[in-house]
C-alpha positions in Angstrom: 57.8 48.7 -37.0 57.0 52.4 -37.8 59.2 52.3 -40.9 57.5 49.2 -42.1 54.1 50.8 -41.7 55.3 53.9 -43.4 56.5 52.0 -46.5 53.2 50.1 -46.7 51.3 53.5 -46.2 53.1 55.0 -49.2 52.7 52.0 -51.4 48.9 51.7 -50.6 48.5 55.5 -51.3 49.9 54.9 -54.8 47.2 52.3 -55.4 44.5 54.9 -54.5 46.1 57.9 -56.2 43.2 58.4 -58.6 40.7 58.6 -55.7 39.5 62.2 -54.8 40.7 61.8 -51.1 44.2 61.0 -52.3 44.3 64.1 -54.4 42.7 66.7 -52.1 45.1 69.5 -51.5 46.0 70.9 -48.0 44.6 74.3 -49.1 41.3 72.9 -50.1 41.0 70.4 -47.2 42.1 72.6 -44.3 43.4 76.1 -45.0 40.5 77.5 -47.0 37.7 76.4 -44.6 39.8 77.5 -41.4 40.7 80.8 -43.0 37.1 81.4 -44.1 35.6 80.6 -40.6 38.3 82.7 -38.9 37.8 85.7 -41.0 34.0 85.5 -40.7 34.4 86.0 -37.0 35.7 89.4 -37.6 34.3 90.4 -40.9 30.9 90.4 -42.6 30.1 87.2 -44.6 30.5 89.0 -48.0 34.0 90.2 -47.0 35.0 86.8 -45.7 33.9 85.2 -49.0 35.8 87.7 -51.1 39.0 87.3 -49.0 38.8 83.6 -49.2 38.2 83.8 -53.0 41.5 85.9 -53.1 43.2 83.1 -51.2 42.2 80.3 -53.5 43.0 82.4 -56.6 46.5 83.1 -55.2 47.1 79.4 -54.4 45.7 78.3 -57.8 48.1 80.6 -59.5 50.9 79.3 -57.3 50.1 75.7 -58.3 50.2 76.7 -62.0 53.5 78.4 -61.4 54.8 75.1 -59.7 53.4 73.1 -62.7 51.3 71.0 -60.3 48.5 68.8 -61.7 46.0 71.2 -63.3 43.2 68.6 -62.9 43.6 68.4 -59.1 44.0 72.2 -58.9 40.7 72.8 -60.9 38.9 70.2 -58.7 40.0 72.0 -55.6 39.1 75.4 -57.0 35.7 74.2 -58.1 35.0 72.5 -54.8 35.9 75.5 -52.7 34.0 77.9 -55.0 30.9 75.9 -54.8 31.2 75.8 -51.0 31.5 79.6 -50.9 28.6 80.1 -53.2 26.4 77.9 -50.9 27.6 80.0 -48.0 26.5 83.1 -49.8 23.1 81.6 -50.7 22.6 80.1 -47.2 23.7 83.4 -45.6 26.0 81.9 -43.0 29.6 80.6 -42.7 28.2 77.2 -41.8 26.9 76.9 -45.5 30.5 76.5 -46.6 30.5 73.0 -45.1 27.1 71.9 -46.5 28.6 70.2 -49.7 30.9 68.1 -47.5 28.1 67.1 -45.1 25.9 66.1 -48.1 28.7 64.1 -49.6 29.5 62.3 -46.4 25.9 61.4 -45.6 25.1 60.4 -49.2 28.1 58.0 -49.4 27.2 56.6 -45.9 23.6 56.0 -47.2 24.7 54.4 -50.4 27.2 52.3 -48.5 24.5 51.2 -46.0 22.1 50.1 -48.7 24.9 48.4 -50.7 25.7 46.2 -47.6 21.9 45.7 -47.0 21.5 44.4 -50.5 24.6 42.2 -50.3 26.7 44.2 -52.7 29.2 46.3 -50.6 30.2 49.4 -52.3 33.9 48.6 -51.5 33.7 45.8 -54.0 33.1 48.2 -56.8 35.7 50.7 -55.6 38.3 48.0 -55.6 37.1 46.6 -58.9 37.5 49.9 -60.6 41.1 50.1 -59.5 42.1 46.5 -59.9 40.0 45.3 -62.7 39.4 41.9 -60.9 36.4 39.8 -61.9 33.1 40.7 -60.0 32.4 37.0 -59.4 35.7 36.8 -57.4 34.6 39.6 -55.1 31.2 37.9 -54.5 32.8 34.6 -53.6 31.6 33.5 -50.1 35.1 33.4 -48.8 36.0 36.8 -50.2 33.0 39.0 -49.9 32.9 39.2 -46.0 36.2 41.1 -46.0 34.8 43.8 -48.3 31.5 43.9 -46.3 33.4 44.5 -43.1 35.5 47.2 -44.5 32.4 48.8 -46.0 30.8 48.8 -42.5 33.8 50.6 -41.1 33.6 53.4 -43.8 29.8 53.7 -43.3 30.2 54.2 -39.6 33.0 56.6 -40.0 31.2 58.8 -42.6 27.8 58.4 -40.9 29.1 59.7 -37.6 31.2 62.4 -39.3 28.1 63.7 -41.2 25.7 63.5 -38.3 28.2 65.4 -36.0 28.4 68.1 -38.7 24.5 68.3 -38.9 24.3 68.5 -35.0 26.8 71.4 -34.9 25.7 73.0 -38.1 25.0 76.4 -36.4 28.6 76.5 -35.0 31.0 77.0 -37.9 34.0 77.0 -35.6 33.2 73.4 -34.5 32.6 72.4 -38.1 36.0 73.7 -38.9 37.5 71.6 -36.1 35.7 68.5 -37.4 37.0 69.3 -40.9 40.6 69.6 -39.4 40.3 66.4 -37.4 39.0 64.4 -40.5 41.2 66.0 -43.1 42.4 64.2 -46.2 45.5 62.8 -44.5 43.3 61.4 -41.6 41.0 59.8 -44.2 44.0 58.3 -46.1 45.2 56.8 -42.8 41.9 55.1 -42.3 42.0 54.0 -45.9 45.4 52.4 -45.3 44.2 50.8 -42.0 41.1 49.3 -43.6 43.2 48.1 -46.6 45.5 46.2 -44.3 42.6 44.9 -42.3 40.9 43.7 -45.5 44.1 41.9 -46.7 44.4 40.1 -43.4 40.7 39.1 -43.5 41.1 37.7 -47.0 43.9 35.5 -45.7 41.9 34.4 -42.7 38.8 33.6 -44.8 40.9 31.3 -46.9 39.3 32.0 -50.2 40.9 31.7 -53.6 43.3 34.3 -55.0 42.2 36.0 -58.2 44.5 33.8 -60.2 43.2 30.6 -58.5 39.7 31.8 -59.1 40.3 32.4 -62.8 42.1 29.1 -63.2 39.4 27.3 -61.2 42.0 25.9 -58.9 40.4 23.5 -56.3 40.9 24.2 -52.5 42.9 24.5 -50.4 43.6 28.0 -51.7 46.6 30.3 -51.0 44.2 33.3 -50.8 45.0 36.8 -52.3 48.4 37.7 -51.0 48.6 41.2 -52.2 46.1 44.0 -53.0 42.6 44.5 -51.7 
């Protein structure tokens, strides 16, 4: 059972390889913030920022040496640099986590309103990857699956963002939250909601994409793969 899930996990990760969460590096996601917060416990903020800058420069150089994706490396470098800049402006280690908090709460808010207006944001995420027709996603026997998955993500990101706001003055706790909800944890949730969405499509009994395009009358076989 574990091996079966692992294979599906890897296959689904490939489908979402272009999403930011699938490309977030361990250094950017975990090591840099934990290093920064730990150093800031023993050093002044300015010193902590400079040491963290040194860390990301070294790791960036190492990625170039290893001929890793320059695009992903630059995104990681830019994200960590912005976080450090905000920490400098804000004047505390907690400022490092502010961009992530804003991102999580913004996505949760957009997701909430997209559900409220009957156009779950998960539809557009999937459409950008799959290229399936929008009318298929909006079919009455298809859309509920995407709405339910959108609700799961809105709740997850909303709780994560609000927890970070609540503990904003405790950078150590913010680092723990960051560690507990790292990219690998988020990808795991992505895979779980993907599998859930697939099963909901089958249960809803709507048309597959091909059946929808060919205007096949019911009963339908439903979408057997992809979400």
